[in-house]
C-alpha positions as CSV (number, residue, x, y, z in Angstrom):
1,M,-44.1,-22.7,-33.9
2,E,-40.5,-22.6,-34.8
3,S,-37.7,-23.3,-32.4
4,K,-34.7,-21.0,-32.2
5,P,-31.2,-22.4,-31.8
6,N,-29.8,-21.6,-28.4
7,D,-26.5,-22.2,-26.5
8,N,-27.8,-25.6,-25.2
9,D,-28.2,-26.9,-28.8
10,A,-24.6,-26.0,-29.6
11,S,-23.3,-27.7,-26.4
12,L,-25.3,-30.8,-27.2
13,R,-23.8,-30.9,-30.7
14,E,-20.3,-30.6,-29.2
15,E,-21.0,-33.4,-26.7
16,G,-22.3,-35.6,-29.5
17,A,-19.2,-34.9,-31.5
18,E,-17.0,-35.7,-28.5
19,G,-18.9,-38.9,-27.9
20,A,-18.6,-40.0,-31.5
21,G,-14.9,-39.2,-31.5
22,F,-14.5,-41.3,-28.3
23,L,-16.4,-44.2,-29.9
24,A,-14.3,-44.0,-33.1
25,G,-11.2,-44.0,-31.0
26,C,-12.3,-47.1,-29.1
27,V,-13.1,-48.9,-32.3
28,I,-9.7,-48.0,-33.7
29,V,-8.0,-49.3,-30.6
30,F,-10.0,-52.5,-30.6
31,V,-9.4,-53.1,-34.3
32,S,-5.7,-52.3,-33.9
33,I,-5.3,-54.8,-30.9
34,F,-7.3,-57.4,-32.8
35,L,-5.1,-57.0,-35.9
36,I,-1.9,-57.2,-33.9
37,V,-3.0,-60.4,-32.2
38,W,-4.3,-61.8,-35.4
39,I,-1.1,-61.1,-37.4
40,T,1.1,-62.3,-34.5
41,A,-0.8,-65.6,-34.3
42,V,-0.8,-66.1,-38.1
43,T,2.9,-65.3,-38.2
44,Y,3.7,-67.7,-35.4
45,F,1.7,-70.6,-37.0
46,L,3.4,-69.9,-40.4
47,Y,6.8,-70.0,-38.7
48,V,5.9,-73.4,-37.0
49,A,4.4,-74.8,-40.2
50,N,7.5,-73.7,-42.1
51,N,9.7,-75.5,-39.6
52,Y,7.5,-78.6,-39.9
53,E,7.9,-78.5,-43.7
54,K,11.7,-78.5,-43.2
55,S,11.3,-81.9,-41.7
56,W,11.4,-83.4,-45.2
57,D,15.1,-82.5,-45.2
58,W,15.9,-83.8,-41.8
59,P,18.3,-86.8,-41.4
60,R,16.7,-90.2,-41.3
61,V,17.5,-93.0,-38.9
62,E,15.9,-96.4,-38.2
63,G,13.7,-96.7,-35.2
64,K,11.6,-99.3,-33.4
65,V,7.9,-99.0,-32.4
66,L,7.5,-99.6,-28.7
67,S,3.8,-99.0,-28.4
68,H,0.9,-97.1,-29.8
69,D,-2.3,-95.5,-28.6
70,I,-5.0,-93.0,-29.6
71,S,-5.3,-89.7,-27.8
72,T,-8.9,-88.3,-27.6
73,Y,-9.6,-84.6,-27.4
74,R,-13.1,-83.3,-26.7
75,S,-14.0,-79.7,-26.9
76,T,-17.4,-78.0,-26.3
77,S,-18.7,-74.6,-27.1
78,S,-22.0,-73.1,-26.3
79,N,-23.9,-69.9,-26.9
80,R,-27.4,-68.8,-25.8
81,N,-29.2,-71.0,-28.3
82,S,-27.1,-74.1,-28.7
83,R,-24.3,-76.2,-27.4
84,S,-21.9,-78.1,-29.7
85,S,-19.1,-80.5,-29.0
86,S,-16.4,-82.1,-31.2
87,T,-14.0,-84.9,-30.7
88,T,-10.7,-85.3,-32.5
89,Y,-8.3,-88.3,-32.4
90,T,-4.5,-88.2,-32.6
91,P,-2.6,-91.4,-33.2
92,S,0.4,-91.7,-30.9
93,V,3.2,-94.1,-31.8
94,L,5.9,-94.4,-29.3
95,Y,9.2,-95.2,-31.0
96,R,12.9,-95.4,-30.0
97,Y,15.8,-94.3,-32.2
98,S,19.4,-93.3,-31.7
99,V,21.5,-90.4,-33.0
100,N,25.2,-90.4,-32.4
101,R,24.9,-93.1,-29.7
102,D,22.2,-91.1,-27.8
103,V,18.9,-92.9,-27.5
104,F,15.6,-90.9,-27.9
105,E,11.9,-91.7,-27.7
106,N,9.2,-89.8,-29.4
107,D,5.5,-90.3,-30.2
108,T,4.8,-87.9,-33.0
109,V,3.5,-89.5,-36.2
110,Q,2.8,-86.3,-38.2
111,F,2.8,-82.6,-37.2
112,L,-0.6,-80.9,-36.8
113,K,-2.5,-84.1,-37.8
114,K,-5.7,-85.0,-36.1
115,Y,-8.6,-87.1,-37.2
116,S,-12.4,-86.7,-36.8
117,S,-13.0,-90.4,-36.4
118,R,-11.4,-93.0,-34.2
119,S,-11.4,-95.5,-37.1
120,K,-9.2,-93.2,-39.2
121,A,-6.7,-92.8,-36.3
122,K,-6.7,-96.6,-35.8
123,K,-5.8,-97.1,-39.5
124,V,-2.7,-95.0,-38.9
125,L,-1.7,-97.2,-36.0
126,E,-2.1,-100.3,-38.2
127,E,0.8,-98.9,-40.3
128,Y,3.1,-99.0,-37.2
129,P,2.7,-102.4,-35.5
130,V,4.6,-102.8,-32.2
131,D,8.2,-104.1,-32.6
132,S,8.3,-103.0,-36.2
133,S,11.1,-100.9,-37.7
134,V,10.3,-97.4,-38.8
135,V,12.1,-94.5,-40.6
136,V,12.4,-91.6,-38.2
137,F,13.1,-88.1,-39.4
138,H,14.9,-86.1,-36.7
139,N,15.8,-82.5,-36.3
140,P,19.5,-82.1,-36.7
141,D,19.6,-79.2,-34.2
142,D,17.5,-81.1,-31.7
143,P,17.5,-84.9,-32.2
144,G,14.8,-85.4,-29.6
145,D,12.4,-83.6,-32.1
146,A,11.3,-86.3,-34.5
147,V,8.5,-87.4,-36.7
148,L,7.5,-90.5,-38.8
149,V,5.7,-88.6,-41.5
150,P,7.4,-85.3,-42.4
151,G,5.7,-82.1,-43.4
152,I,2.1,-81.1,-42.6
153,D,-1.0,-82.5,-44.1
154,E,-3.1,-80.8,-46.8
155,K,-5.9,-79.7,-44.5
156,S,-3.5,-77.9,-42.2
157,R,-1.8,-76.3,-45.2
158,L,-5.2,-75.2,-46.5
159,V,-6.2,-73.6,-43.1
160,L,-2.9,-71.8,-42.9
161,N,-3.3,-70.5,-46.5
162,I,-6.8,-69.2,-45.7
163,F,-5.7,-67.4,-42.5
164,T,-2.8,-65.9,-44.5
165,G,-5.1,-64.8,-47.2
166,V,-7.5,-63.2,-44.7
167,T,-4.6,-61.4,-43.1
168,V,-3.4,-60.0,-46.4
169,L,-6.9,-59.0,-47.3
170,L,-7.5,-57.2,-44.0
171,I,-4.2,-55.3,-44.3
172,F,-5.1,-54.4,-47.9
173,L,-8.6,-53.1,-46.9
174,I,-7.2,-51.0,-44.1
175,L,-4.5,-49.5,-46.3
176,L,-7.1,-48.8,-49.0
177,A,-9.4,-47.1,-46.5
178,W,-6.5,-45.1,-45.1
179,W,-5.4,-44.1,-48.6
180,K,-8.9,-43.0,-49.6
181,K,-9.4,-41.0,-46.5
182,R,-6.0,-39.3,-46.9
183,K,-6.7,-38.6,-50.6
184,S,-10.1,-37.0,-49.8
185,R,-8.5,-34.4,-47.5
């Protein structure tokens, strides 16, 4: 027995097309929002990292180590099947220095630098004993912004390069898909 097309079949096809169009629109909105947030975040972190790299050219003054400590950061994440946690350690060296007769204190050793083990962070502290003299790199525009080790470490640079590469790849793939779709019309 053969079924004959009727008006209900046509309306079902139209509803299916409308539903597919709505779903495609939702996906486009979601992907667009994701890309905007992703690109904004990567751009911000590249801006910050670039400023940190400029610290190599900051003026240098002599400072004195007042104290040091290790800050511990614990983070946990979980999903349905497992739970994981990680701990990172950041050495904190409190030092005092002066710029144009103004006295400042800061505790940044190196920008974006954390360690996976307490012993590695402790080794950093051993380089800066209390009451020792240190070379302080300070921001000429904001002398309270200072660091003992200028620039960013290699791991942070690698992560930024990966995120930048992924961003460029995503933009390229989207433009390629758009160009192919436009060409096929």
